[in-house]
N, CA, C, O and the ligand as a Tripos MOL2 file, in Angstrom:
@<TRIPOS>MOLECULE
protein
  301   299    76     0     0
PROTEIN
NO_CHARGES

@<TRIPOS>ATOM
      1 N           0.1370   14.0600    8.3440 N.3       1 MET1
      2 CA         -0.1250   12.9860    7.3840 C.3       1 MET1
      3 C          -0.2600   11.6570    8.1140 C.2       1 MET1
      4 O           0.7290   10.9610    8.3430 O.2       1 MET1
      5 N          -1.4860   11.3110    8.4760 N.am      2 SER2
      6 CA         -1.6730   10.0530    9.1930 C.3       2 SER2
      7 C          -2.5160    9.0750    8.3830 C.2       2 SER2
      8 O          -2.9420    8.0420    8.9000 O.2       2 SER2
      9 N          -2.7580    9.4000    7.1080 N.am      3 HIS3
     10 CA         -3.5920    8.5280    6.2770 C.3       3 HIS3
     11 C          -2.8910    7.2250    5.9200 C.2       3 HIS3
     12 O          -3.5290    6.2590    5.5040 O.2       3 HIS3
     13 N          -1.5480    7.2080    6.0900 N.am      4 GLN4
     14 CA         -0.7350    6.0480    5.7040 C.3       4 GLN4
     15 C          -1.1910    4.7620    6.3800 C.2       4 GLN4
     16 O          -1.1960    3.7010    5.7540 O.2       4 GLN4
     17 N          -1.5780    4.8470    7.6660 N.am      5 CYS5
     18 CA         -1.8670    3.6130    8.3980 C.3       5 CYS5
     19 C          -3.3490    3.2730    8.4150 C.2       5 CYS5
     20 O          -3.7460    2.2980    9.0540 O.2       5 CYS5
     21 N          -4.1640    4.0430    7.7360 N.am      6 LYS6
     22 CA         -5.6010    3.7640    7.7500 C.3       6 LYS6
     23 C          -5.8720    2.3800    7.1500 C.2       6 LYS6
     24 O          -5.4630    2.0730    6.0310 O.2       6 LYS6
     25 N          -6.5730    1.5610    7.9320 N.am      7 GLY7
     26 CA         -6.9180    0.2220    7.4650 C.3       7 GLY7
     27 C          -5.7850   -0.7750    7.5620 C.2       7 GLY7
     28 O          -5.9180   -1.9150    7.1150 O.2       7 GLY7
     29 N          -4.6670   -0.3570    8.1440 N.am      8 LYS8
     30 CA         -3.5300   -1.2640    8.2770 C.3       8 LYS8
     31 C          -3.4030   -1.7420    9.7100 C.2       8 LYS8
     32 O          -3.7610   -1.0440   10.6590 O.2       8 LYS8
     33 N          -2.8800   -2.9620    9.8370 N.am      9 VAL9
     34 CA         -2.6410   -3.5040   11.1690 C.3       9 VAL9
     35 C          -1.3760   -2.8670   11.7140 C.2       9 VAL9
     36 O          -0.3380   -2.8580   11.0520 O.2       9 VAL9
     37 N          -1.4700   -2.3330   12.9310 N.am     10 ARG10
     38 CA         -0.3070   -1.6870   13.5390 C.3      10 ARG10
     39 C           0.3160   -2.6120   14.5660 C.2      10 ARG10
     40 O          -0.3530   -3.1110   15.4700 O.2      10 ARG10
     41 N           1.6230   -2.8320   14.4050 N.am     11 HIS11
     42 CA          2.3590   -3.6420   15.3680 C.3      11 HIS11
     43 C           3.2600   -2.7160   16.1750 C.2      11 HIS11
     44 O           4.0730   -1.9880   15.6060 O.2      11 HIS11
     45 N           3.1190   -2.7400   17.4990 N.am     12 PRO12
     46 CA          3.9050   -1.8110   18.3250 C.3      12 PRO12
     47 C           5.4020   -2.1010   18.3040 C.2      12 PRO12
     48 O           6.2110   -1.2120   18.5660 O.2      12 PRO12
     49 N           5.7750   -3.3520   17.9920 N.am     13 THR13
     50 CA          7.2010   -3.6970   17.9710 C.3      13 THR13
     51 C           7.5780   -4.3080   16.6210 C.2      13 THR13
     52 O           6.7350   -4.8510   15.9070 O.2      13 THR13
     53 N           8.8530   -4.2060   16.2960 N.am     14 ARG14
     54 CA          9.3820   -4.7750   15.0580 C.3      14 ARG14
     55 C           9.2090   -6.2980   15.0760 C.2      14 ARG14
     56 O           8.8720   -6.9160   14.0660 O.2      14 ARG14
     57 N           9.4480   -6.8790   16.2500 N.am     15 GLN15
     58 CA          9.3320   -8.3250   16.4050 C.3      15 GLN15
     59 C           7.9180   -8.7920   16.0600 C.2      15 GLN15
     60 O           7.7250   -9.7930   15.3710 O.2      15 GLN15
     61 N           6.9450   -8.0460   16.5530 N.am     16 GLY16
     62 CA          5.5540   -8.3910   16.2750 C.3      16 GLY16
     63 C           5.2410   -8.3320   14.7880 C.2      16 GLY16
     64 O           4.5060   -9.1690   14.2650 O.2      16 GLY16
     65 N           5.8040   -7.3380   14.1130 N.am     17 ALA17
     66 CA          5.5840   -7.2020   12.6750 C.3      17 ALA17
     67 C           6.2240   -8.3610   11.9240 C.2      17 ALA17
     68 O           5.6610   -8.8640   10.9510 O.2      17 ALA17
     69 N           7.4040   -8.7850   12.3770 N.am     18 ILE18
     70 CA          8.1100   -9.9040   11.7340 C.3      18 ILE18
     71 C           7.2920  -11.1810   11.8600 C.2      18 ILE18
     72 O           7.1840  -11.9590   10.9120 O.2      18 ILE18
     73 N           6.7140  -11.3890   13.0490 N.am     19 ILE19
     74 CA          5.8840  -12.5790   13.2830 C.3      19 ILE19
     75 C           4.6730  -12.5460   12.3510 C.2      19 ILE19
     76 O           4.3110  -13.5640   11.7600 O.2      19 ILE19
     77 N           4.0530  -11.3820   12.2220 N.am     20 ALA20
     78 CA          2.8930  -11.2350   11.3430 C.3      20 ALA20
     79 C           3.2900  -11.4600    9.8860 C.2      20 ALA20
     80 O           2.5320  -12.0460    9.1130 O.2      20 ALA20
     81 N           4.4800  -10.9910    9.5180 N.am     21 LEU21
     82 CA          4.9750  -11.1520    8.1460 C.3      21 LEU21
     83 C           5.1710  -12.6310    7.8300 C.2      21 LEU21
     84 O           4.8410  -13.0850    6.7340 O.2      21 LEU21
     85 N           5.7050  -13.3760    8.7870 N.am     22 ARG22
     86 CA          5.9080  -14.8170    8.5960 C.3      22 ARG22
     87 C           4.5690  -15.5130    8.4300 C.2      22 ARG22
     88 O           4.4470  -16.4910    7.6930 O.2      22 ARG22
     89 N           3.5680  -14.9940    9.1240 N.am     23 ARG23
     90 CA          2.2460  -15.6140    9.0900 C.3      23 ARG23
     91 C           1.5910  -15.4490    7.7080 C.2      23 ARG23
     92 O           0.9070  -16.3580    7.2380 O.2      23 ARG23
     93 N           1.7970  -14.3060    7.0630 N.am     24 VAL24
     94 CA          1.1580  -14.0920    5.7580 C.3      24 VAL24
     95 C           1.8860  -14.8370    4.6370 C.2      24 VAL24
     96 O           1.2950  -15.1310    3.5980 O.2      24 VAL24
     97 N           3.1720  -15.1410    4.8480 N.am     25 LYS25
     98 CA          3.9690  -15.9190    3.8780 C.3      25 LYS25
     99 C           3.9220  -15.3140    2.4750 C.2      25 LYS25
    100 O           3.8280  -16.0300    1.4780 O.2      25 LYS25
    101 N           3.9890  -14.0200    2.4210 N.am     26 ASN26
    102 CA          4.0030  -13.3360    1.1230 C.3      26 ASN26
    103 C           5.3770  -12.7030    0.9270 C.2      26 ASN26
    104 O           5.7350  -11.7590    1.6320 O.2      26 ASN26
    105 N           6.1500  -13.2240   -0.0330 N.am     27 ILE27
    106 CA          7.5280  -12.7490   -0.1940 C.3      27 ILE27
    107 C           7.5920  -11.3430   -0.7660 C.2      27 ILE27
    108 O           8.6280  -10.6810   -0.6890 O.2      27 ILE27
    109 N           6.4770  -10.8850   -1.3450 N.am     28 ALA28
    110 CA          6.4660   -9.5200   -1.8710 C.3      28 ALA28
    111 C           6.2390   -8.4970   -0.7630 C.2      28 ALA28
    112 O           6.3540   -7.2920   -0.9870 O.2      28 ALA28
    113 N           5.9140   -8.9870    0.4370 N.am     29 MET29
    114 CA          5.6350   -8.0960    1.5480 C.3      29 MET29
    115 C           6.8910   -7.8850    2.3910 C.2      29 MET29
    116 O           7.7510   -8.7590    2.4970 O.2      29 MET29
    117 N           6.9620   -6.7240    2.9710 N.am     30 ASP30
    118 CA          8.0630   -6.4220    3.8720 C.3      30 ASP30
    119 C           7.5240   -5.5670    5.0150 C.2      30 ASP30
    120 O           6.3920   -5.0870    4.9560 O.2      30 ASP30
    121 N           8.3240   -5.3810    6.0380 N.am     31 ILE31
    122 CA          7.8740   -4.5480    7.1570 C.3      31 ILE31
    123 C           8.5820   -3.1980    7.1040 C.2      31 ILE31
    124 O           9.7050   -3.0870    6.6130 O.2      31 ILE31
    125 N           7.9110   -2.1930    7.6110 N.am     32 TYR32
    126 CA          8.5210   -0.8710    7.6860 C.3      32 TYR32
    127 C           7.9620   -0.1320    8.8840 C.2      32 TYR32
    128 O           6.8310   -0.3760    9.3040 O.2      32 TYR32
    129 N           8.7620    0.7770    9.4330 N.am     33 GLN33
    130 CA          8.2820    1.5730   10.5580 C.3      33 GLN33
    131 C           7.5440    2.7820   10.0050 C.2      33 GLN33
    132 O           8.0440    3.5120    9.1500 O.2      33 GLN33
    133 N           6.3500    2.9630   10.5210 N.am     34 CYS34
    134 CA          5.4910    4.0370   10.0480 C.3      34 CYS34
    135 C           5.9480    5.3780   10.6360 C.2      34 CYS34
    136 O           6.0940    5.5000   11.8520 O.2      34 CYS34
    137 N           6.1730    6.3720    9.7880 N.am     35 PRO35
    138 CA          6.6080    7.6740   10.3070 C.3      35 PRO35
    139 C           5.5100    8.4210   11.0660 C.2      35 PRO35
    140 O           5.8080    9.3010   11.8740 O.2      35 PRO35
    141 N           4.2480    8.0800   10.8150 N.am     36 SER36
    142 CA          3.1710    8.8280   11.4750 C.3      36 SER36
    143 C           2.7690    8.2470   12.8230 C.2      36 SER36
    144 O           2.5090    9.0040   13.7590 O.2      36 SER36
    145 N           2.7120    6.9150   12.9500 N.am     37 CYS37
    146 CA          2.2880    6.3440   14.2320 C.3      37 CYS37
    147 C           3.4250    5.6670   14.9830 C.2      37 CYS37
    148 O           3.2400    5.2140   16.1120 O.2      37 CYS37
    149 N           4.6050    5.5950   14.3630 N.am     38 LYS38
    150 CA          5.8040    4.9790   14.9630 C.3      38 LYS38
    151 C           5.6140    3.4840   15.2220 C.2      38 LYS38
    152 O           6.4280    2.8450   15.8890 O.2      38 LYS38
    153 N           4.5300    2.9470   14.6820 N.am     39 GLY39
    154 CA          4.3180    1.5090   14.7900 C.3      39 GLY39
    155 C           4.8880    0.8380   13.5520 C.2      39 GLY39
    156 O           5.4830    1.4930   12.6960 O.2      39 GLY39
    157 N           4.7020   -0.4790   13.4630 N.am     40 TRP40
    158 CA          5.2370   -1.2320   12.3270 C.3      40 TRP40
    159 C           4.0850   -1.7750   11.5010 C.2      40 TRP40
    160 O           3.0980   -2.2700   12.0450 O.2      40 TRP40
    161 N           4.2140   -1.6820   10.2010 N.am     41 HIS41
    162 CA          3.1900   -2.1830    9.2920 C.3      41 HIS41
    163 C           3.8180   -3.1410    8.2990 C.2      41 HIS41
    164 O           5.0300   -3.1550    8.0880 O.2      41 HIS41
    165 N           2.9380   -3.9530    7.6880 N.am     42 LEU42
    166 CA          3.3680   -4.7720    6.5590 C.3      42 LEU42
    167 C           3.0340   -4.0150    5.2850 C.2      42 LEU42
    168 O           1.9650   -3.4180    5.1600 O.2      42 LEU42
    169 N           3.9480   -4.0510    4.3600 N.am     43 GLY43
    170 CA          3.6960   -3.3490    3.1040 C.3      43 GLY43
    171 C           4.4780   -3.9590    1.9600 C.2      43 GLY43
    172 O           5.3470   -4.8090    2.1590 O.2      43 GLY43
    173 N           4.1560   -3.5140    0.7710 N.am     44 ARG44
    174 CA          4.8270   -4.0430   -0.4150 C.3      44 ARG44
    175 C           6.0000   -3.1470   -0.7770 C.2      44 ARG44
    176 O           5.9940   -2.4960   -1.8220 O.2      44 ARG44
    177 N           7.0050   -3.1150    0.0860 N.am     45 THR45
    178 CA          8.1290   -2.2080   -0.1460 C.3      45 THR45
    179 C           8.9910   -2.6700   -1.3090 C.2      45 THR45
    180 O           9.6110   -1.8430   -1.9770 O.2      45 THR45
    181 N           9.0450   -3.9650   -1.5670 N.am     46 ARG46
    182 CA          9.8820   -4.4560   -2.6680 C.3      46 ARG46
    183 C           9.3270   -3.9900   -4.0090 C.2      46 ARG46
    184 O          10.0730   -3.6400   -4.9230 O.2      46 ARG46
    185 N           8.0140   -3.9940   -4.1010 N.am     47 GLU47
    186 CA          7.3850   -3.5570   -5.3380 C.3      47 GLU47
    187 C           7.6340   -2.0630   -5.5390 C.2      47 GLU47
    188 O           7.8630   -1.5990   -6.6560 O.2      47 GLU47
    189 N           7.5840   -1.3310   -4.4400 N.am     48 ALA48
    190 CA          7.8200    0.1100   -4.5080 C.3      48 ALA48
    191 C           9.2390    0.3910   -4.9720 C.2      48 ALA48
    192 O           9.4610    1.3000   -5.7720 O.2      48 ALA48
    193 N          10.1990   -0.3780   -4.4800 N.am     49 SER49
    194 CA         11.5860   -0.1310   -4.8730 C.3      49 SER49
    195 C          11.8010   -0.5260   -6.3250 C.2      49 SER49
    196 O          12.6190    0.0770   -7.0200 O.2      49 SER49
    197 N          11.0660   -1.5410   -6.7890 N.am     50 ARG50
    198 CA         11.1670   -1.9440   -8.1890 C.3      50 ARG50
    199 C          10.6880   -0.8060   -9.0790 C.2      50 ARG50
    200 O          11.2500   -0.5360  -10.1410 O.2      50 ARG50
    201 N           9.6350   -0.1510   -8.6150 N.am     51 CYS51
    202 CA          9.0740    0.9870   -9.3410 C.3      51 CYS51
    203 C          10.1000    2.1180   -9.3980 C.2      51 CYS51
    204 O          10.2550    2.7690  -10.4310 O.2      51 CYS51
    205 N          10.7940    2.3460   -8.2980 N.am     52 ALA52
    206 CA         11.8120    3.3950   -8.2400 C.3      52 ALA52
    207 C          12.9570    3.0660   -9.1890 C.2      52 ALA52
    208 O          13.5040    3.9550   -9.8420 O.2      52 ALA52
    209 N          13.3200    1.7840   -9.2650 N.am     53 ASP53
    210 CA         14.3740    1.3480  -10.1850 C.3      53 ASP53
    211 C          13.9930    1.6750  -11.6140 C.2      53 ASP53
    212 O          14.8290    2.1070  -12.4080 O.2      53 ASP53
    213 N          12.7380    1.4680  -11.9340 N.am     54 ARG54
    214 CA         12.2470    1.7040  -13.2810 C.3      54 ARG54
    215 C          12.3610    3.1900  -13.6320 C.2      54 ARG54
    216 O          12.7590    3.5520  -14.7400 O.2      54 ARG54
    217 N          12.0070    4.0340  -12.6750 N.am     55 ILE55
    218 CA         12.0980    5.4780  -12.8980 C.3      55 ILE55
    219 C          13.5520    5.8690  -13.1540 C.2      55 ILE55
    220 O          13.8410    6.6730  -14.0400 O.2      55 ILE55
    221 N          14.4680    5.2910  -12.3660 N.am     56 THR56
    222 CA         15.8960    5.5690  -12.5400 C.3      56 THR56
    223 C          16.3490    5.1480  -13.9290 C.2      56 THR56
    224 O          17.0990    5.8620  -14.5930 O.2      56 THR56
    225 N          15.8830    3.9770  -14.3620 N.am     57 GLN57
    226 CA         16.2310    3.4800  -15.7030 C.3      57 GLN57
    227 C          15.7910    4.4480  -16.7840 C.2      57 GLN57
    228 O          16.5490    4.7610  -17.7020 O.2      57 GLN57
    229 N          14.5560    4.9180  -16.6650 N.am     58 VAL58
    230 CA         14.0010    5.8340  -17.6610 C.3      58 VAL58
    231 C          14.8040    7.1340  -17.6890 C.2      58 VAL58
    232 O          15.1160    7.6660  -18.7550 O.2      58 VAL58
    233 N          15.1280    7.6290  -16.5040 N.am     59 LEU59
    234 CA         15.8960    8.8790  -16.4050 C.3      59 LEU59
    235 C          17.2850    8.7110  -17.0160 C.2      59 LEU59
    236 O          17.7760    9.5950  -17.7180 O.2      59 LEU59
    237 N          17.9160    7.5590  -16.7390 N.am     60 ASP60
    238 CA         19.2510    7.2900  -17.2950 C.3      60 ASP60
    239 C          19.2000    7.2670  -18.8210 C.2      60 ASP60
    240 O          20.0710    7.8220  -19.4920 O.2      60 ASP60
    241 N          18.1710    6.6180  -19.3570 N.am     61 ARG61
    242 CA         18.0360    6.5060  -20.8060 C.3      61 ARG61
    243 C          17.8420    7.9010  -21.4060 C.2      61 ARG61
    244 O          18.3950    8.2320  -22.4550 O.2      61 ARG61
    245 N          17.0500    8.6940  -20.7150 N.am     62 HIS62
    246 CA         16.7640   10.0540  -21.1630 C.3      62 HIS62
    247 C          18.0460   10.8840  -21.1730 C.2      62 HIS62
    248 O          18.3040   11.6330  -22.1150 O.2      62 HIS62
    249 N          18.8330   10.7470  -20.1320 N.am     63 ALA63
    250 CA         20.0980   11.4820  -20.0190 C.3      63 ALA63
    251 C          21.0510   11.0510  -21.1240 C.2      63 ALA63
    252 O          21.7530   11.8790  -21.7030 O.2      63 ALA63
    253 N          21.0760    9.7520  -21.4160 N.am     64 ALA64
    254 CA         21.9460    9.2230  -22.4550 C.3      64 ALA64
    255 C          21.5260    9.7620  -23.8220 C.2      64 ALA64
    256 O          22.3710   10.1210  -24.6420 O.2      64 ALA64
    257 N          20.2210    9.8140  -24.0570 N.am     65 ALA65
    258 CA         19.7000   10.3240  -25.3290 C.3      65 ALA65
    259 C          20.0420   11.8040  -25.4790 C.2      65 ALA65
    260 O          20.3960   12.2510  -26.5700 O.2      65 ALA65
    261 N          19.9400   12.5480  -24.4140 N.am     66 LEU66
    262 CA         20.2690   13.9760  -24.4230 C.3      66 LEU66
    263 C          21.7620   14.1850  -24.7490 C.2      66 LEU66
    264 O          22.1270   15.0500  -25.5450 O.2      66 LEU66
    265 N          22.5950   13.3740  -24.1150 N.am     67 ALA67
    266 CA         24.0450   13.4730  -24.3140 C.3      67 ALA67
    267 C          24.3860   13.1890  -25.7730 C.2      67 ALA67
    268 O          25.2450   13.8480  -26.3600 O.2      67 ALA67
    269 N          23.7030   12.1990  -26.3520 N.am     68 LYS68
    270 CA         23.9390   11.8200  -27.7370 C.3      68 LYS68
    271 C          23.5740   12.9740  -28.6710 C.2      68 LYS68
    272 O          24.2790   13.2760  -29.6340 O.2      68 LYS68
    273 N          22.4400   13.6080  -28.3470 N.am     69 ARG69
    274 CA         21.9670   14.7210  -29.1660 C.3      69 ARG69
    275 C          22.9680   15.8900  -29.1240 C.2      69 ARG69
    276 O          23.2530   16.5260  -30.1380 O.2      69 ARG69
    277 N          23.4890   16.1470  -27.9120 N.am     70 MET70
    278 CA         24.4730   17.2120  -27.7280 C.3      70 MET70
    279 C          25.7250   16.9390  -28.5490 C.2      70 MET70
    280 O          26.2830   17.8330  -29.1850 O.2      70 MET70
    281 N          26.1520   15.6730  -28.5170 N.am     71 GLU71
    282 CA         27.3440   15.2710  -29.2790 C.3      71 GLU71
    283 C          27.1380   15.5300  -30.7700 C.2      71 GLU71
    284 O          28.0190   16.0270  -31.4710 O.2      71 GLU71
    285 N          25.9460   15.1740  -31.2190 N.am     72 GLY72
    286 CA         25.6230   15.3440  -32.6300 C.3      72 GLY72
    287 C          25.6870   16.8100  -33.0470 C.2      72 GLY72
    288 O          26.1390   17.1460  -34.1420 O.2      72 GLY72
    289 N          25.2190   17.6800  -32.1360 N.am     73 ARG73
    290 CA         25.2260   19.1090  -32.4350 C.3      73 ARG73
    291 C          26.6550   19.6660  -32.5270 C.2      73 ARG73
    292 O          26.9770   20.5040  -33.3700 O.2      73 ARG73
    293 N          27.4950   19.1510  -31.6080 N.am     74 ASN74
    294 CA         28.8760   19.6460  -31.5610 C.3      74 ASN74
    295 C          29.6900   19.1360  -32.7500 C.2      74 ASN74
    296 O          30.5510   19.8430  -33.2740 O.2      74 ASN74
    297 N          29.4090   17.9020  -33.1680 N.am     75 GLY75
    298 CA         30.2520   17.3070  -34.2080 C.3      75 GLY75
    299 C          29.6830   17.4410  -35.5510 C.2      75 GLY75
    300 O          30.2830   16.9860  -36.5250 O.2      75 GLY75
    301 ZN          1.0790    3.8630   10.9900 Zn       76 ZN76
@<TRIPOS>BOND
     1     1     2 1
     2     2     3 1
     3     3     4 2
     4     3     5 am
     5     5     6 1
     6     6     7 1
     7     7     8 2
     8     7     9 am
     9     9    10 1
    10    10    11 1
    11    11    12 2
    12    11    13 am
    13    13    14 1
    14    14    15 1
    15    15    16 2
    16    15    17 am
    17    17    18 1
    18    18    19 1
    19    19    20 2
    20    19    21 am
    21    21    22 1
    22    22    23 1
    23    23    24 2
    24    23    25 am
    25    25    26 1
    26    26    27 1
    27    27    28 2
    28    27    29 am
    29    29    30 1
    30    30    31 1
    31    31    32 2
    32    31    33 am
    33    33    34 1
    34    34    35 1
    35    35    36 2
    36    35    37 am
    37    37    38 1
    38    38    39 1
    39    39    40 2
    40    39    41 am
    41    41    42 1
    42    42    43 1
    43    43    44 2
    44    43    45 am
    45    45    46 1
    46    46    47 1
    47    47    48 2
    48    47    49 am
    49    49    50 1
    50    50    51 1
    51    51    52 2
    52    51    53 am
    53    53    54 1
    54    54    55 1
    55    55    56 2
    56    55    57 am
    57    57    58 1
    58    58    59 1
    59    59    60 2
    60    59    61 am
    61    61    62 1
    62    62    63 1
    63    63    64 2
    64    63    65 am
    65    65    66 1
    66    66    67 1
    67    67    68 2
    68    67    69 am
    69    69    70 1
    70    70    71 1
    71    71    72 2
    72    71    73 am
    73    73    74 1
    74    74    75 1
    75    75    76 2
    76    75    77 am
    77    77    78 1
    78    78    79 1
    79    79    80 2
    80    79    81 am
    81    81    82 1
    82    82    83 1
    83    83    84 2
    84    83    85 am
    85    85    86 1
    86    86    87 1
    87    87    88 2
    88    87    89 am
    89    89    90 1
    90    90    91 1
    91    91    92 2
    92    91    93 am
    93    93    94 1
    94    94    95 1
    95    95    96 2
    96    95    97 am
    97    97    98 1
    98    98    99 1
    99    99   100 2
   100    99   101 am
   101   101   102 1
   102   102   103 1
   103   103   104 2
   104   103   105 am
   105   105   106 1
   106   106   107 1
   107   107   108 2
   108   107   109 am
   109   109   110 1
   110   110   111 1
   111   111   112 2
   112   111   113 am
   113   113   114 1
   114   114   115 1
   115   115   116 2
   116   115   117 am
   117   117   118 1
   118   118   119 1
   119   119   120 2
   120   119   121 am
   121   121   122 1
   122   122   123 1
   123   123   124 2
   124   123   125 am
   125   125   126 1
   126   126   127 1
   127   127   128 2
   128   127   129 am
   129   129   130 1
   130   130   131 1
   131   131   132 2
   132   131   133 am
   133   133   134 1
   134   134   135 1
   135   135   136 2
   136   135   137 am
   137   137   138 1
   138   138   139 1
   139   139   140 2
   140   139   141 am
   141   141   142 1
   142   142   143 1
   143   143   144 2
   144   143   145 am
   145   145   146 1
   146   146   147 1
   147   147   148 2
   148   147   149 am
   149   149   150 1
   150   150   151 1
   151   151   152 2
   152   151   153 am
   153   153   154 1
   154   154   155 1
   155   155   156 2
   156   155   157 am
   157   157   158 1
   158   158   159 1
   159   159   160 2
   160   159   161 am
   161   161   162 1
   162   162   163 1
   163   163   164 2
   164   163   165 am
   165   165   166 1
   166   166   167 1
   167   167   168 2
   168   167   169 am
   169   169   170 1
   170   170   171 1
   171   171   172 2
   172   171   173 am
   173   173   174 1
   174   174   175 1
   175   175   176 2
   176   175   177 am
   177   177   178 1
   178   178   179 1
   179   179   180 2
   180   179   181 am
   181   181   182 1
   182   182   183 1
   183   183   184 2
   184   183   185 am
   185   185   186 1
   186   186   187 1
   187   187   188 2
   188   187   189 am
   189   189   190 1
   190   190   191 1
   191   191   192 2
   192   191   193 am
   193   193   194 1
   194   194   195 1
   195   195   196 2
   196   195   197 am
   197   197   198 1
   198   198   199 1
   199   199   200 2
   200   199   201 am
   201   201   202 1
   202   202   203 1
   203   203   204 2
   204   203   205 am
   205   205   206 1
   206   206   207 1
   207   207   208 2
   208   207   209 am
   209   209   210 1
   210   210   211 1
   211   211   212 2
   212   211   213 am
   213   213   214 1
   214   214   215 1
   215   215   216 2
   216   215   217 am
   217   217   218 1
   218   218   219 1
   219   219   220 2
   220   219   221 am
   221   221   222 1
   222   222   223 1
   223   223   224 2
   224   223   225 am
   225   225   226 1
   226   226   227 1
   227   227   228 2
   228   227   229 am
   229   229   230 1
   230   230   231 1
   231   231   232 2
   232   231   233 am
   233   233   234 1
   234   234   235 1
   235   235   236 2
   236   235   237 am
   237   237   238 1
   238   238   239 1
   239   239   240 2
   240   239   241 am
   241   241   242 1
   242   242   243 1
   243   243   244 2
   244   243   245 am
   245   245   246 1
   246   246   247 1
   247   247   248 2
   248   247   249 am
   249   249   250 1
   250   250   251 1
   251   251   252 2
   252   251   253 am
   253   253   254 1
   254   254   255 1
   255   255   256 2
   256   255   257 am
   257   257   258 1
   258   258   259 1
   259   259   260 2
   260   259   261 am
   261   261   262 1
   262   262   263 1
   263   263   264 2
   264   263   265 am
   265   265   266 1
   266   266   267 1
   267   267   268 2
   268   267   269 am
   269   269   270 1
   270   270   271 1
   271   271   272 2
   272   271   273 am
   273   273   274 1
   274   274   275 1
   275   275   276 2
   276   275   277 am
   277   277   278 1
   278   278   279 1
   279   279   280 2
   280   279   281 am
   281   281   282 1
   282   282   283 1
   283   283   284 2
   284   283   285 am
   285   285   286 1
   286   286   287 1
   287   287   288 2
   288   287   289 am
   289   289   290 1
   290   290   291 1
   291   291   292 2
   292   291   293 am
   293   293   294 1
   294   294   295 1
   295   295   296 2
   296   295   297 am
   297   297   298 1
   298   298   299 1
   299   299   300 2
@<TRIPOS>SUBSTRUCTURE
     1 MET1         2 RESIDUE 1 A MET
     2 SER2         6 RESIDUE 1 A SER
     3 HIS3        10 RESIDUE 1 A HIS
     4 GLN4        14 RESIDUE 1 A GLN
     5 CYS5        18 RESIDUE 1 A CYS
     6 LYS6        22 RESIDUE 1 A LYS
     7 GLY7        26 RESIDUE 1 A GLY
     8 LYS8        30 RESIDUE 1 A LYS
     9 VAL9        34 RESIDUE 1 A VAL
    10 ARG10       38 RESIDUE 1 A ARG
    11 HIS11       42 RESIDUE 1 A HIS
    12 PRO12       46 RESIDUE 1 A PRO
    13 THR13       50 RESIDUE 1 A THR
    14 ARG14       54 RESIDUE 1 A ARG
    15 GLN15       58 RESIDUE 1 A GLN
    16 GLY16       62 RESIDUE 1 A GLY
    17 ALA17       66 RESIDUE 1 A ALA
    18 ILE18       70 RESIDUE 1 A ILE
    19 ILE19       74 RESIDUE 1 A ILE
    20 ALA20       78 RESIDUE 1 A ALA
    21 LEU21       82 RESIDUE 1 A LEU
    22 ARG22       86 RESIDUE 1 A ARG
    23 ARG23       90 RESIDUE 1 A ARG
    24 VAL24       94 RESIDUE 1 A VAL
    25 LYS25       98 RESIDUE 1 A LYS
    26 ASN26      102 RESIDUE 1 A ASN
    27 ILE27      106 RESIDUE 1 A ILE
    28 ALA28      110 RESIDUE 1 A ALA
    29 MET29      114 RESIDUE 1 A MET
    30 ASP30      118 RESIDUE 1 A ASP
    31 ILE31      122 RESIDUE 1 A ILE
    32 TYR32      126 RESIDUE 1 A TYR
    33 GLN33      130 RESIDUE 1 A GLN
    34 CYS34      134 RESIDUE 1 A CYS
    35 PRO35      138 RESIDUE 1 A PRO
    36 SER36      142 RESIDUE 1 A SER
    37 CYS37      146 RESIDUE 1 A CYS
    38 LYS38      150 RESIDUE 1 A LYS
    39 GLY39      154 RESIDUE 1 A GLY
    40 TRP40      158 RESIDUE 1 A TRP
    41 HIS41      162 RESIDUE 1 A HIS
    42 LEU42      166 RESIDUE 1 A LEU
    43 GLY43      170 RESIDUE 1 A GLY
    44 ARG44      174 RESIDUE 1 A ARG
    45 THR45      178 RESIDUE 1 A THR
    46 ARG46      182 RESIDUE 1 A ARG
    47 GLU47      186 RESIDUE 1 A GLU
    48 ALA48      190 RESIDUE 1 A ALA
    49 SER49      194 RESIDUE 1 A SER
    50 ARG50      198 RESIDUE 1 A ARG
    51 CYS51      202 RESIDUE 1 A CYS
    52 ALA52      206 RESIDUE 1 A ALA
    53 ASP53      210 RESIDUE 1 A ASP
    54 ARG54      214 RESIDUE 1 A ARG
    55 ILE55      218 RESIDUE 1 A ILE
    56 THR56      222 RESIDUE 1 A THR
    57 GLN57      226 RESIDUE 1 A GLN
    58 VAL58      230 RESIDUE 1 A VAL
    59 LEU59      234 RESIDUE 1 A LEU
    60 ASP60      238 RESIDUE 1 A ASP
    61 ARG61      242 RESIDUE 1 A ARG
    62 HIS62      246 RESIDUE 1 A HIS
    63 ALA63      250 RESIDUE 1 A ALA
    64 ALA64      254 RESIDUE 1 A ALA
    65 ALA65      258 RESIDUE 1 A ALA
    66 LEU66      262 RESIDUE 1 A LEU
    67 ALA67      266 RESIDUE 1 A ALA
    68 LYS68      270 RESIDUE 1 A LYS
    69 ARG69      274 RESIDUE 1 A ARG
    70 MET70      278 RESIDUE 1 A MET
    71 GLU71      282 RESIDUE 1 A GLU
    72 GLY72      286 RESIDUE 1 A GLY
    73 ARG73      290 RESIDUE 1 A ARG
    74 ASN74      294 RESIDUE 1 A ASN
    75 GLY75      298 RESIDUE 1 A GLY
    76 ZN76       301 GROUP 0 **** ****
């Protein structure tokens, strides 16, 4: 799986990626080490984690609704 870095700027060091991140001045951007090329890229990791939070929220609500239904059946 090497499609991850296609079209992305690869920084060989973390320091280089940090410098590039400062240059873009985008607070929604973060740096991460690429598992396929072992280089560093800039990406929107904060947005991705926000998305993951949302999924967790939905799952929690679903679990709560299920628990409520079970209670209703028992009582
Ligand atoms: Zn890469």
